[in-house]
matplotlib code that plots the C-alpha trace (Angstrom):
import matplotlib.pyplot as plt

x = [-25.9, -23.6, -20.2, -18.4, -17.3, -18.1, -14.9, -14.0, -11.9, -11.3, -8.7, -7.2, -4.8, -4.5, -5.9, -2.6, -3.2, -2.3, -1.0, -3.2, -3.7, -6.6, -6.6, -9.0, -10.0, -12.9, -15.7, -16.4, -19.0, -16.2, -14.9, -14.7, -17.5, -16.0, -12.9, -14.7, -18.2, -18.7, -18.9, -22.1, -23.9, -23.1, -24.0, -27.4, -28.3, -26.8, -25.0, -22.4, -19.0, -17.3, -16.4, -17.2, -15.3, -11.8, -10.5, -11.6, -9.0, -6.4, -7.6, -7.0, -10.0, -10.9, -9.6, -12.0, -12.5, -11.2, -8.1, -5.3, -4.1, -0.7, 1.8, 2.1, 5.4, 7.0, 10.1, 11.8, 11.6, 7.8, 7.6, 9.4, 6.9, 4.0, 5.3, 5.4, 1.9, 0.5, 1.8, 0.4, -2.9, -2.9, -3.4, -1.8, -3.2, -1.8, 1.5, 1.9, 1.2, 4.5, 6.5, 8.0, 6.9, 10.4, 10.6, 12.8, 13.8, 17.3, 17.1, 19.8, 21.8, 21.0, 17.3, 17.4, 19.1, 16.5, 13.7, 15.4, 12.1, 10.5, 13.3, 14.7, 18.1, 19.8, 23.2, 25.9, 23.3, 24.6, 22.3, 23.5, 22.6, 19.7, 16.3, 14.5, 11.7, 9.7, 6.3, 4.4, 5.8, 5.5, 1.8, 1.3, 3.5, 1.6, -1.8, -0.5, 1.2, -1.2, -4.1, -6.2, -7.5, -4.0, -2.6, -4.3, -1.4, 2.0, 4.4, 7.5, 10.5, 12.9, 12.5, 14.2, 15.2, 16.7, 18.9, 20.5, 20.6, 22.6, 21.3, 22.9, 21.6, 22.5, 24.0, 21.0, 18.6, 16.5, 17.7, 18.2, 19.6, 18.8, 20.5, 19.0, 18.0, 14.5, 12.5, 8.8, 6.5, 3.3, 0.8, -1.5, -5.2, -7.1, -8.6, -6.4, -4.8, -1.3, -0.7, 3.1, 4.3, 6.0, 9.2, 11.2, 14.6, 17.7, 19.1, 17.9, 19.2, 16.5, 16.7, 13.9, 13.5, 11.6, 11.4, 12.0, 13.6, 11.6, 8.2, 9.1, 6.9, 9.0, 8.6, 10.6, 12.6, 15.1, 15.0, 18.0, 17.9, 20.7, 20.3, 21.0, 23.2, 22.7, 18.9, 16.6, 13.9, 13.3, 14.6, 12.4, 13.8, 12.3, 9.0, 8.5, 9.0, 6.7, 3.8, 4.0, 3.5]
y = [-24.5, -23.2, -22.6, -21.8, -18.2, -16.1, -15.8, -13.0, -14.2, -11.7, -9.8, -7.1, -5.3, -1.7, -2.0, -3.3, -6.9, -8.7, -8.1, -9.8, -12.7, -14.2, -13.6, -15.1, -13.2, -13.4, -10.8, -8.9, -6.2, -3.6, -4.9, -2.2, -3.0, -0.9, -3.1, -6.3, -6.2, -9.9, -9.0, -7.1, -10.4, -11.1, -7.6, -7.8, -11.4, -11.3, -14.5, -16.2, -14.7, -17.7, -16.1, -19.3, -21.5, -22.4, -22.9, -19.5, -17.7, -19.0, -16.4, -12.7, -10.4, -8.4, -4.9, -2.3, 1.1, 2.8, 4.8, 5.5, 9.1, 9.1, 11.8, 13.0, 11.5, 14.8, 13.8, 10.4, 9.9, 10.4, 7.2, 5.3, 6.9, 5.7, 2.2, 2.0, 3.4, 1.0, -1.9, -0.5, 0.0, -3.3, -1.8, -3.9, -1.7, 1.5, -0.2, -1.3, 2.3, 3.3, 1.1, 2.0, 0.1, -1.3, -2.3, -5.2, -6.9, -8.4, -11.1, -11.7, -14.9, -17.1, -16.5, -17.1, -20.4, -21.4, -20.8, -21.6, -23.1, -19.6, -17.4, -20.0, -18.3, -19.4, -21.1, -18.4, -16.0, -12.4, -9.8, -7.0, -9.0, -11.4, -10.2, -12.7, -10.7, -7.9, -6.3, -9.4, -11.4, -8.4, -8.2, -11.8, -11.1, -7.9, -9.6, -12.5, -10.5, -7.5, -9.7, -8.7, -12.2, -13.3, -10.4, -7.8, -5.3, -4.4, -2.9, -1.2, -1.3, 0.3, 2.0, 4.9, 7.8, 10.8, 11.8, 8.4, 6.7, 7.0, 8.7, 9.3, 11.8, 11.4, 14.4, 14.9, 14.8, 12.0, 9.2, 8.8, 5.7, 5.0, 2.4, 1.6, -1.1, -2.5, -4.4, -5.1, -7.6, -8.8, -9.6, -12.6, -12.1, -13.1, -16.6, -17.6, -21.1, -19.6, -17.2, -16.8, -13.2, -13.0, -11.0, -9.4, -7.8, -6.9, -4.1, -2.8, -0.6, 1.1, 3.3, 5.8, 7.4, 10.3, 10.9, 14.6, 16.6, 19.7, 18.2, 15.1, 12.1, 9.6, 5.8, 2.9, 1.3, -1.1, -2.9, -4.9, -7.0, -7.8, -10.4, -9.6, -12.6, -11.8, -12.0, -15.0, -13.0, -13.6, -11.3, -9.6, -12.2, -15.0, -13.1, -12.7, -16.4, -17.4, -15.2, -15.7, -19.5]
z = [1.8, -0.9, 0.6, -2.6, -2.7, -5.7, -7.6, -9.9, -12.8, -15.5, -17.4, -15.2, -17.6, -16.6, -13.0, -11.6, -10.6, -13.8, -17.3, -19.9, -17.4, -15.7, -11.9, -9.3, -6.2, -3.8, -3.9, -0.7, 0.1, -0.4, -3.7, -6.4, -8.8, -11.6, -11.6, -10.7, -12.3, -11.6, -7.9, -8.6, -8.7, -5.1, -4.0, -5.7, -4.7, -1.2, -2.2, -0.1, -0.4, 1.1, 4.4, 6.2, 3.8, 5.2, 1.7, 0.5, 2.6, 0.2, -2.4, -1.9, -1.7, -4.8, -3.9, -2.7, -4.4, -1.3, -2.1, 0.4, 0.7, -0.9, -1.8, -5.4, -6.8, -7.4, -5.3, -5.3, -1.5, -1.8, -3.7, -0.9, 1.6, -0.6, -0.8, 3.0, 3.2, 0.6, 2.6, 5.8, 4.1, 2.2, -1.2, -4.0, -6.7, -5.3, -4.5, -8.1, -9.2, -7.6, -10.0, -13.3, -16.4, -16.7, -13.0, -12.1, -8.8, -8.2, -5.5, -3.0, -3.8, -0.8, -1.0, -4.7, -4.1, -1.6, -4.2, -7.5, -8.7, -8.4, -9.7, -12.3, -12.8, -16.0, -16.0, -15.4, -14.0, -13.8, -12.1, -14.3, -17.4, -16.6, -15.5, -13.3, -11.8, -13.5, -13.1, -14.0, -11.1, -8.8, -9.4, -8.2, -5.1, -4.2, -4.4, -2.2, 0.5, 0.8, 1.7, 4.7, 5.0, 5.7, 7.7, 9.8, 10.1, 8.7, 11.2, 9.8, 12.3, 9.8, 6.4, 4.6, 6.8, 5.1, 8.0, 8.3, 4.9, 1.7, -1.4, -4.7, -7.3, -11.0, -12.8, -15.0, -12.1, -13.5, -11.3, -7.6, -5.8, -2.1, 0.1, 3.5, 6.0, 6.0, 8.7, 9.0, 10.7, 9.2, 11.9, 11.1, 10.9, 14.0, 13.9, 11.0, 10.8, 10.9, 13.8, 13.2, 12.7, 9.3, 9.7, 6.9, 7.4, 5.4, 3.3, -0.1, -2.9, -5.0, -8.1, -8.7, -12.1, -13.7, -17.4, -17.0, -14.2, -15.0, -14.2, -12.3, -11.9, -10.0, -10.0, -8.7, -11.5, -9.8, -6.4, -5.3, -2.2, 0.4, 3.1, 6.8, 7.8, 11.5, 11.3, 11.4, 9.6, 5.9, 3.1, 0.5, -1.9, 0.3, 0.8, -2.9, -3.5, -0.7, -1.6, -5.4, -5.3]

ax = plt.figure().add_subplot(projection="3d")
ax.plot(x, y, z, "-o")
ax.set_aspect("equal")
plt.show()
C-alpha cells in the first residue's frame, strides 16, 4: 500500500503562504484546487492523502477554498477582530491578509534569547533599528500554528477590549496603536501524539495603518511582544519560534 501523502510543492506568491518560495503541504478533500492544482490528481484518482501516515501530520494541510466571514477593514479594531477570527477558524491565508506589506514583529527579549538560532539578532541589536521578523517569516509561522492536524480549537481567554484597553490615534488619522493583554489556548487534535494544551500569554502593542483616512483600508503594520513574567505560558515570541522551525 502506498502510504506516502500527495504533497503539493509549488510557488505560492500572492496566495499568502509564501513569497517566491516553495512550500510543501498535504492535499485533503477540501484543498482549494485553484490555489493547489496538484491536489486535483488526488481528487480525480482517489489516491491516498496520507491520513494514515504518522509522519504526514508534520505537514500542514493545503488550505481549503472555504472563506471565513470577516469584517471589512474599514476600522482599525476590525482588523484585530479578524485576526482573532482567523485563528479560531484556522485560516492562515486570511490571517496573512490582515497584515501590511511592510509588517514586522518585534520579539520580547527573553523569548528571543531562548531562540536566538531562529531570530538571529545581530550584535548590538536594537528593536527600533534592526528588523528580525517580517512577512516572510510570518507566513511560515501562520502555516505551522494554524494547522487543524495539530490543533482542533483555539480558545481566546483575552484579546483586545475597547472598554478596557489603551488606544492611541495619530493626528493624521492614518495610524492607531493598541496596547492590551493576550491569552489563548490551542487545544490539541484528538488522537495526536502530543495532547498538551499550548498556552500563550503576555501583552502586545500593535500599530495599524491605512494609506488614506478618507477611504480607510486598515492593516497591521507593527506587532511588539511583551512577556508576562508571572505566567508559565509561552509568549508570542516563543510561539513564533516553535512553529517556524
